[in-house]
C-alpha positions as a Markdown table, in Angstrom:
| # | Residue | x | y | z |
|---|---|---|---|---|
| 1 | Arg | 26.8 | 173.8 | 33.2 |
| 2 | Glu | 26.9 | 170.3 | 34.5 |
| 3 | Ala | 25.5 | 169.3 | 37.8 |
| 4 | Asn | 27.3 | 167.0 | 40.2 |
| 5 | Pro | 25.6 | 164.0 | 41.8 |
| 6 | Leu | 24.0 | 166.2 | 44.4 |
| 7 | Gly | 22.4 | 168.4 | 41.7 |
| 8 | Leu | 24.8 | 171.2 | 42.4 |
| 9 | Phe | 26.9 | 172.9 | 39.7 |
| 10 | Ala | 30.5 | 171.9 | 40.0 |
| 11 | Asn | 32.1 | 175.0 | 38.5 |
| 12 | Asn | 32.9 | 178.4 | 40.1 |
| 13 | Ala | 30.3 | 180.4 | 38.1 |
| 14 | Pro | 27.8 | 181.8 | 40.5 |
| 15 | Val | 24.1 | 181.3 | 40.0 |
| 16 | Ser | 21.8 | 184.3 | 40.0 |
| 17 | Ala | 21.2 | 186.2 | 43.3 |
| 18 | Glu | 17.6 | 185.1 | 43.2 |
| 19 | Ala | 18.6 | 181.4 | 42.8 |
| 20 | Gln | 21.0 | 181.8 | 45.7 |
| 21 | Arg | 18.2 | 183.3 | 47.9 |
| 22 | Gln | 15.9 | 180.4 | 46.9 |
| 23 | Arg | 18.5 | 177.8 | 47.8 |
| 24 | Leu | 19.3 | 179.4 | 51.1 |
| 25 | Asn | 15.7 | 179.7 | 52.1 |
| 26 | Ala | 15.1 | 176.1 | 51.1 |
| 27 | Thr | 17.8 | 174.9 | 53.3 |
| 28 | Thr | 16.9 | 176.8 | 56.4 |
| 29 | Tyr | 14.1 | 176.1 | 58.8 |
| 30 | Pro | 10.8 | 177.8 | 57.7 |
| 31 | Asp | 10.9 | 180.3 | 60.5 |
| 32 | Asn | 14.4 | 181.4 | 59.5 |
| 33 | Ala | 13.8 | 181.6 | 55.7 |
| 34 | Gly | 14.4 | 185.1 | 54.5 |
| 35 | Val | 16.4 | 186.4 | 57.5 |
| 36 | Val | 19.5 | 187.1 | 55.5 |
| 37 | Asp | 19.9 | 190.9 | 54.8 |
| 38 | Tyr | 21.0 | 191.4 | 51.2 |
| 39 | Thr | 21.1 | 195.2 | 51.5 |
| 40 | Tyr | 24.8 | 195.4 | 50.7 |
| 41 | Met | 24.5 | 193.2 | 47.7 |
| 42 | Glu | 22.2 | 195.6 | 45.7 |
| 43 | Gly | 24.1 | 196.5 | 42.5 |
| 44 | Leu | 26.9 | 194.1 | 43.0 |
| 45 | Glu | 25.3 | 190.8 | 41.8 |
| 46 | Asp | 27.0 | 190.6 | 38.4 |
| 47 | Arg | 30.5 | 192.0 | 39.3 |
| 48 | Glu | 33.7 | 190.0 | 39.0 |
| 49 | Ser | 35.5 | 189.1 | 42.2 |
| 50 | Asp | 38.1 | 191.7 | 43.1 |
| 51 | Trp | 39.9 | 191.8 | 46.5 |
| 52 | Asp | 40.8 | 195.5 | 46.4 |
| 53 | Met | 37.3 | 196.4 | 45.4 |
| 54 | Phe | 36.0 | 194.3 | 48.3 |
| 55 | Lys | 38.2 | 196.2 | 50.8 |
| 56 | Arg | 37.0 | 199.6 | 49.4 |
| 57 | Phe | 33.4 | 198.4 | 49.6 |
| 58 | Leu | 33.9 | 197.2 | 53.2 |
| 59 | Ala | 35.6 | 200.5 | 54.2 |
| 60 | Glu | 33.2 | 202.8 | 52.4 |
| 61 | Arg | 29.8 | 201.1 | 52.7 |
| 62 | Val | 29.8 | 198.5 | 55.4 |
| 63 | Leu | 32.0 | 199.8 | 58.2 |
| 64 | Pro | 30.5 | 203.3 | 58.4 |
| 65 | Asn | 27.0 | 201.8 | 58.9 |
| 66 | Leu | 28.3 | 199.4 | 61.5 |
| 67 | Ala | 29.9 | 202.3 | 63.3 |
| 68 | Lys | 26.6 | 204.1 | 63.4 |
| 69 | Val | 24.9 | 201.2 | 65.2 |
| 70 | Asp | 27.8 | 200.2 | 67.3 |
| 71 | Asp | 26.9 | 200.7 | 71.0 |
| 72 | Arg | 30.0 | 199.2 | 72.4 |
| 73 | Gly | 31.9 | 202.5 | 73.0 |
| 74 | Gly | 34.7 | 202.2 | 70.4 |
| 75 | Arg | 35.9 | 198.7 | 71.3 |
| 76 | Glu | 37.6 | 196.6 | 68.8 |
| 77 | Leu | 35.4 | 195.0 | 66.1 |
| 78 | Thr | 36.4 | 191.6 | 64.6 |
| 79 | Ile | 35.1 | 190.8 | 61.2 |
| 80 | Ala | 35.3 | 187.3 | 59.7 |
| 81 | Val | 36.0 | 187.1 | 56.0 |
| 82 | Val | 34.9 | 184.0 | 54.3 |
| 83 | Thr | 36.3 | 183.7 | 50.8 |
| 84 | His | 37.8 | 181.4 | 48.2 |
| 85 | Ser | 41.3 | 180.0 | 48.7 |
| 86 | Tyr | 42.5 | 182.0 | 45.7 |
| 87 | Phe | 42.0 | 185.3 | 47.5 |
| 88 | Ile | 43.7 | 184.0 | 50.6 |
| 89 | Ala | 46.7 | 182.8 | 48.6 |
| 90 | His | 47.1 | 185.8 | 46.4 |
| 91 | Thr | 46.4 | 188.8 | 48.6 |
| 92 | Glu | 47.7 | 190.2 | 51.9 |
| 93 | Leu | 45.6 | 187.6 | 53.6 |
| 94 | Gly | 48.0 | 185.0 | 52.3 |
| 95 | Lys | 51.0 | 186.9 | 53.7 |
| 96 | His | 49.4 | 186.9 | 57.2 |
| 97 | Cys | 47.9 | 183.3 | 57.0 |
| 98 | Lys | 50.5 | 181.3 | 55.0 |
| 99 | His | 51.9 | 179.7 | 58.1 |
| 100 | His | 48.6 | 177.9 | 58.5 |
| 101 | Tyr | 49.0 | 176.0 | 55.2 |
| 102 | Lys | 52.7 | 175.3 | 55.0 |
| 103 | Gly | 53.8 | 173.3 | 52.0 |
| 104 | Leu | 50.7 | 174.1 | 50.0 |
| 105 | Ser | 50.3 | 176.7 | 47.2 |
| 106 | Lys | 46.9 | 177.8 | 48.8 |
| 107 | Pro | 44.8 | 176.8 | 51.7 |
| 108 | Arg | 42.5 | 173.8 | 51.6 |
| 109 | Asn | 38.8 | 174.5 | 51.2 |
| 110 | Thr | 38.3 | 173.7 | 54.9 |
| 111 | Gln | 40.9 | 176.4 | 55.8 |
| 112 | Thr | 39.2 | 179.3 | 54.0 |
């Protein structure tokens, strides 16, 4: 893989989970290094991207755990999904969000 002028790889192939952890820790303040919880990533590191699989994962593994620790008495929970523009353009997200990127085939990177 070729690195761009900033030393980052320009393609969409992910680096290893350990390399991602090292980069994240190197870019945060020392007292914040290591604060990201990777619990839900265990066993998923080498899987291909799949929107339907993500929704099942969210429903079966993440949301039940959030419900256990939710002390807000059943109020509505808002979850932000940050993803690639492809998933926004080619899933039900695109159907609900297309009005935000009229005239384009998919959202700009700053709209994902």
